[in-house]
C-alpha positions in Angstrom: 0.0 0.0 0.0 2.8 2.4 0.6 3.6 2.0 -3.1 0.2 3.3 -4.0 0.7 6.3 -1.8 4.0 7.1 -3.4 2.5 6.8 -6.9 -0.3 9.1 -5.9 2.2 11.8 -4.7 4.4 11.3 -7.7 1.3 11.7 -9.9 0.4 15.0 -8.2 4.0 16.2 -8.4 4.1 15.2 -12.1 0.9 17.1 -12.8 2.2 20.2 -11.0 5.5 20.0 -13.0 3.5 19.6 -16.2 1.3 22.6 -15.3 4.4 24.7 -14.5 6.1 23.7 -17.7 2.9 24.5 -19.7 2.8 27.9 -18.1 6.4 28.5 -18.8 6.0 27.5 -22.5 2.9 29.8 -22.7 4.9 32.7 -21.3 7.8 32.0 -23.6 5.5 32.0 -26.6 3.9 35.3 -25.5 7.4 36.8 -25.0 8.5 35.5 -28.5 5.3 36.9 -30.0 6.1 40.3 -28.5 9.6 40.2 -29.8 8.4 39.3 -33.3 5.9 42.1 -33.2 8.5 44.6 -32.1 10.9 43.5 -34.8 8.2 43.7 -37.5 7.3 47.2 -36.3 10.9 48.3 -36.5 11.4 46.8 -39.9 8.1 48.5 -41.1 9.3 51.9 -39.8 12.7 51.4 -41.4 11.2 50.5 -44.8 8.7 53.4 -44.5 11.5 55.9 -43.9 13.4 54.5 -46.8 10.4 54.7 -49.1 9.8 58.3 -48.0 13.4 59.1 -48.8 13.2 57.5 -52.3 9.9 59.4 -52.9 11.5 62.7 -51.9 14.5 62.1 -54.1 12.3 61.2 -57.1 10.2 64.3 -56.5 13.3 66.5 -56.4 14.6 65.0 -59.6 11.3 65.5 -61.4 11.2 69.1 -60.3 14.8 69.6 -61.6 13.7 68.1 -65.0 10.6 70.3 -65.1 12.7 73.4 -64.4 15.2 72.3 -67.1 12.4 71.8 -69.7 10.9 75.1 -68.8 14.1 76.9 -69.3 14.8 75.1 -72.6 11.3 76.0 -73.9 11.9 79.7 -72.8 15.3 79.8 -74.5 14.3 77.9 -77.7 10.5 78.0 -78.1 10.3 77.1 -81.8 12.7 74.2 -81.5 10.8 72.9 -78.5 7.5 73.2 -80.4 8.9 71.3 -83.3 10.3 68.6 -81.0 6.9 68.2 -79.3 5.1 68.0 -82.6 7.5 65.4 -83.9 7.1 63.3 -80.7 3.3 63.6 -81.0 3.4 62.6 -84.6 5.6 59.6 -83.8 3.4 58.5 -81.0 0.3 58.9 -83.2 1.8 56.7 -85.9 2.8 54.0 -83.4 -0.5 54.1 -81.7 -2.4 53.8 -85.0 -0.3 50.8 -86.0 -1.1 48.8 -82.9 
């Protein structure tokens, strides 16, 4: 009979250990989930900043081109008009063919 009592205590102890282990695993998973969330947020912010920088650079470049074209048109208006007409004619021919 003493063996049955020992088995009962061992069973309760095993259940307690299993419960503790399950709680630790659950806490570890919550901690890991928090770390993943934080890492994803940091990466998102980094990529967002990088995209904003690329957008700003592209916008500056487009403004530079616009200013260059405006100055070219002001300096040589007839040549600019002929170039625009030629490009329009070329695009019209290509569009009609397709």
